[in-house]
C-alpha positions as a Python dict, from the first residue, in 0.01 Angstrom:
ca = {
    (1, 'M'): (0, 0, 0),
    (2, 'T'): (331, -136, 125),
    (3, 'A'): (385, -496, 238),
    (4, 'T'): (400, -383, 602),
    (5, 'M'): (71, -197, 574),
    (6, 'R'): (-94, -495, 402),
    (7, 'Q'): (28, -726, 678),
    (8, 'T'): (-97, -488, 946),
    (9, 'A'): (-436, -453, 777),
    (10, 'T'): (-466, -831, 742),
    (11, 'T'): (-378, -884, 1109),
    (12, 'I'): (-633, -625, 1223),
    (13, 'A'): (-903, -771, 998),
    (14, 'S'): (-834, -1123, 1124),
    (15, 'S'): (-854, -1001, 1485),
    (16, 'M'): (-1184, -827, 1415),
    (17, 'I'): (-1327, -1145, 1259),
    (18, 'E'): (-1226, -1355, 1559),
    (19, 'G'): (-1363, -1087, 1793),
    (20, 'A'): (-1694, -1087, 1606),
    (21, 'S'): (-1711, -1465, 1637),
    (22, 'M'): (-1659, -1449, 2014),
    (23, 'A'): (-1906, -1164, 2050),
    (24, 'T'): (-2183, -1349, 1864),
    (25, 'A'): (-2128, -1656, 2081),
    (26, 'L'): (-2149, -1446, 2398),
    (27, 'I'): (-2461, -1268, 2276),
    (28, 'G'): (-2623, -1598, 2185),
    (29, 'G'): (-2535, -1745, 2524),
    (30, 'A'): (-2662, -1442, 2715),
    (31, 'A'): (-2986, -1433, 2519),
    (32, 'G'): (-3034, -1805, 2567),
    (33, 'A'): (-2977, -1780, 2941),
    (34, 'Y'): (-3224, -1493, 2975),
    (35, 'L'): (-3496, -1658, 2768),
    (36, 'G'): (-3440, -1995, 2932),
    (37, 'Y'): (-3483, -1851, 3279),
    (38, 'Q'): (-3784, -1643, 3180),
    (39, 'F'): (-3971, -1926, 3009),
    (40, 'A'): (-3889, -2193, 3265),
    (41, 'P'): (-4205, -2303, 3451),
    (42, 'A'): (-4257, -2102, 3770),
    (43, 'V'): (-4322, -2421, 3965),
    (44, 'W'): (-3961, -2526, 3920),
    (45, 'T'): (-3709, -2453, 4191),
    (46, 'D'): (-3455, -2179, 4137),
    (47, 'G'): (-3178, -2437, 4095),
    (48, 'T'): (-3371, -2621, 3824),
    (49, 'R'): (-3456, -2297, 3644),
    (50, 'I'): (-3091, -2189, 3652),
    (51, 'A'): (-2979, -2528, 3517),
    (52, 'F'): (-3240, -2505, 3240),
    (53, 'A'): (-3128, -2152, 3159),
    (54, 'G'): (-2767, -2272, 3135),
    (55, 'A'): (-2863, -2545, 2890),
    (56, 'V'): (-3058, -2300, 2677),
    (57, 'A'): (-2761, -2061, 2692),
    (58, 'V'): (-2532, -2328, 2545),
    (59, 'V'): (-2780, -2403, 2269),
    (60, 'G'): (-2822, -2032, 2196),
    (61, 'A'): (-2448, -1971, 2182),
    (62, 'V'): (-2393, -2262, 1941),
    (63, 'A'): (-2688, -2162, 1722),
    (64, 'I'): (-2592, -1794, 1695),
    (65, 'D'): (-2226, -1880, 1641),
    (66, 'G'): (-2324, -2122, 1365),
    (67, 'L'): (-2528, -1855, 1190),
    (68, 'A'): (-2245, -1606, 1225),
    (69, 'E'): (-2002, -1856, 1070),
    (70, 'L'): (-2203, -1843, 748),
    (71, 'V'): (-2073, -1487, 712),
    (72, 'L'): (-1741, -1512, 893),
    (73, 'A'): (-1609, -1831, 729),
    (74, 'P'): (-1584, -1677, 379),
    (75, 'M'): (-1411, -1376, 534),
    (76, 'R'): (-1158, -1605, 706),
    (77, 'R'): (-1085, -1781, 377),
    (78, 'L'): (-1035, -1445, 209),
    (79, 'M'): (-790, -1337, 479),
    (80, 'R'): (-594, -1664, 450),
    (81, 'T'): (-578, -1630, 72),
    (82, 'R'): (-453, -1273, 93),
    (83, 'S'): (-197, -1367, 356),
    (84, 'L'): (-71, -1654, 141),
    (85, 'L'): (-44, -1430, -164),
    (86, 'A'): (140, -1167, 36),
    (87, 'S'): (390, -1421, 169),
    (88, 'T'): (439, -1560, -181),
    (89, 'R'): (511, -1214, -320),
    (90, 'G'): (758, -1143, -43),
    (91, 'S'): (948, -1471, -83),
    (92, 'G'): (1070, -1408, -438),
    (93, 'P'): (1400, -1235, -518),
    (94, 'A'): (1408, -870, -610),
    (95, 'P'): (1438, -789, -982),
    (96, 'A'): (1795, -824, -1103),
    (97, 'A'): (1994, -503, -1154),
    (98, 'T'): (2253, -659, -1385),
    (99, 'L'): (2277, -943, -1632),
    (100, 'D'): (2512, -1135, -1404),
    (101, 'E'): (2267, -1104, -1117),
    (102, 'A'): (1982, -1223, -1341),
    (103, 'L'): (2190, -1521, -1449),
    (104, 'A'): (2263, -1609, -1085),
    (105, 'Q'): (1892, -1595, -1003),
    (106, 'V'): (1805, -1820, -1297),
    (107, 'V'): (2078, -2067, -1203),
    (108, 'T'): (1941, -2088, -849),
    (109, 'A'): (1586, -2129, -982),
    (110, 'T'): (1702, -2402, -1222),
    (111, 'E'): (1871, -2594, -943),
    (112, 'E'): (1562, -2568, -721),
    (113, 'D'): (1343, -2672, -1012),
    (114, 'A'): (1564, -2976, -1080),
    (115, 'A'): (1543, -3086, -716),
    (116, 'H'): (1165, -3039, -717),
    (117, 'R'): (1123, -3236, -1041),
    (118, 'A'): (1339, -3520, -911),
    (119, 'A'): (1141, -3544, -587),
    (120, 'S'): (812, -3529, -776),
    (121, 'A'): (916, -3795, -1026),
    (122, 'S'): (1047, -4030, -755),
    (123, 'F'): (696, -4173, -707),
    (124, 'R'): (784, -4398, -1001),
    (125, 'I'): (1029, -4590, -785),
    (126, 'D'): (920, -4497, -431),
    (127, 'D'): (554, -4509, -328),
    (128, 'G'): (636, -4385, 20),
    (129, 'D'): (621, -4020, 125),
    (130, 'N'): (920, -3980, 355),
    (131, 'F'): (1229, -4081, 159),
    (132, 'L'): (1290, -4006, -208),
    (133, 'R'): (1000, -3762, -213),
    (134, 'C'): (1178, -3543, 42),
    (135, 'E'): (1273, -3248, -178),
    (136, 'D'): (1525, -3112, 74),
    (137, 'R'): (1749, -3415, 23),
    (138, 'W'): (1775, -3366, -351),
    (139, 'R'): (2047, -3141, -493),
    (140, 'G'): (1968, -2983, -826),
    (141, 'Y'): (2217, -2871, -1089),
    (142, 'E'): (2228, -2610, -1364),
    (143, 'D'): (2175, -2870, -1637),
    (144, 'G'): (1844, -2977, -1484),
    (145, 'E'): (1975, -3298, -1332),
    (146, 'A'): (1971, -3382, -961),
    (147, 'S'): (2129, -3621, -713),
    (148, 'F'): (2016, -3781, -388),
    (149, 'Y'): (2284, -3877, -136),
    (150, 'L'): (2231, -4234, -16),
    (151, 'A'): (2557, -4336, 151),
    (152, 'P'): (2927, -4247, 133),
    (153, 'G'): (3024, -4293, -230),
    (154, 'V'): (2670, -4377, -344),
    (155, 'V'): (2416, -4134, -490),
    (156, 'L'): (2095, -4168, -683),
    (157, 'H'): (2100, -3958, -998),
    (158, 'H'): (1795, -3817, -1179),
    (159, 'R'): (1773, -3685, -1533),
    (160, 'T'): (1514, -3673, -1808),
    (161, 'E'): (1537, -3819, -2157),
    (162, 'K'): (1315, -3793, -2460),
    (163, 'S'): (1104, -4100, -2516),
    (164, 'T'): (1016, -4249, -2853),
    (165, 'Y'): (712, -4023, -2865),
    (166, 'G'): (907, -3708, -2780),
    (167, 'H'): (796, -3683, -2417),
    (168, 'R'): (1044, -3618, -2138),
    (169, 'E'): (1077, -3929, -1924),
    (170, 'P'): (1254, -3942, -1585),
    (171, 'R'): (1552, -4174, -1550),
    (172, 'F'): (1703, -4278, -1217),
    (173, 'T'): (2055, -4414, -1201),
    (174, 'L'): (2272, -4533, -914),
    (175, 'L'): (2622, -4386, -924),
    (176, 'T'): (2919, -4485, -709),
    (177, 'G'): (3260, -4336, -642),
    (178, 'D'): (3437, -4659, -733),
    (179, 'G'): (3419, -4611, -1108),
    (180, 'E'): (3152, -4877, -1147),
    (181, 'Q'): (2908, -4856, -1435),
    (182, 'P'): (2590, -4661, -1358),
    (183, 'V'): (2298, -4887, -1273),
    (184, 'A'): (1946, -4805, -1390),
    (185, 'I'): (1702, -4801, -1097),
    (186, 'T'): (1333, -4875, -1134),
    (187, 'G'): (1240, -4964, -775),
    (188, 'M'): (1342, -4926, -413),
    (189, 'E'): (1428, -5298, -388),
    (190, 'E'): (1710, -5243, -638),
    (191, 'I'): (1860, -4966, -428),
    (192, 'R'): (1843, -5187, -119),
    (193, 'H'): (2001, -5473, -313),
    (194, 'H'): (2302, -5267, -419),
    (195, 'L'): (2354, -5108, -78),
    (196, 'A'): (2330, -5448, 94),
    (197, 'A'): (2591, -5589, -143),
    (198, 'R'): (2828, -5300, -74),
    (199, 'A'): (2771, -5332, 301),
    (200, 'V'): (2913, -5686, 302),
    (201, 'G'): (3186, -5609, 50),
    (202, 'L'): (3035, -5805, -238),
    (203, 'P'): (2973, -5693, -594),
    (204, 'A'): (2615, -5596, -658),
    (205, 'V'): (2450, -5855, -880),
    (206, 'P'): (2160, -5765, -1107),
    (207, 'V'): (1806, -5823, -983),
    (208, 'T'): (1582, -6000, -1232),
    (209, 'A'): (1225, -5899, -1303),
    (210, 'D'): (1090, -6149, -1051),
    (211, 'G'): (1326, -6028, -779),
    (212, 'A'): (1564, -6328, -795),
    (213, 'K'): (1943, -6277, -774),
    (214, 'D'): (2185, -6412, -1029),
    (215, 'D'): (2389, -6589, -761),
    (216, 'D'): (2321, -6768, -436),
    (217, 'L'): (2313, -6465, -201),
    (218, 'T'): (1947, -6485, -99),
    (219, 'G'): (2034, -6538, 265),
    (220, 'I'): (2242, -6221, 276),
    (221, 'Y'): (1977, -5997, 122),
    (222, 'A'): (1697, -6140, 332),
    (223, 'V'): (1818, -5960, 646),
}
């Protein structure tokens, strides 16, 4: 079965499931209305009997629809899973015809992987969800490293190094276009500190473990 046929079959099946859900609700409502009107006390006025039948119709529709969902819900999940798998299959590149084409595909995959790893590892210095964890703002490279543009002439660099125990550990470094020495970054406050210093034309001074500066610039960085 081709991708187009699978997509068509999935669409038709999903439509049939939704149609079945609506049909069961209508049947439940109609049955509830009929039974409610029939079993309403004869001494009631027609208006009261109709109102009672309407209430029973709502209850019947909800009850029948709830029972139908016991069968339809698993079918919906199955359709969503198949649709997701189909979209995943279709999103990958076609098999390479030449070695050069294969190499180009692997290079692209390596760069995307590097950007993804950098964004994933950024939780170590950024507990937020909308800045360093934004994968689209990371640029990956063939060597597995990645960079995050912060400001003109300032980027955050990510790479991995082997720890004492042989594990790969992420390392974040602030790089500038002024030839300054790279600065190891372990928290968002350090990035803010260096950017604030550059904004006022001052050299960035190291931040100690307790957050204190090495010179008397507290008033500047407090803004």
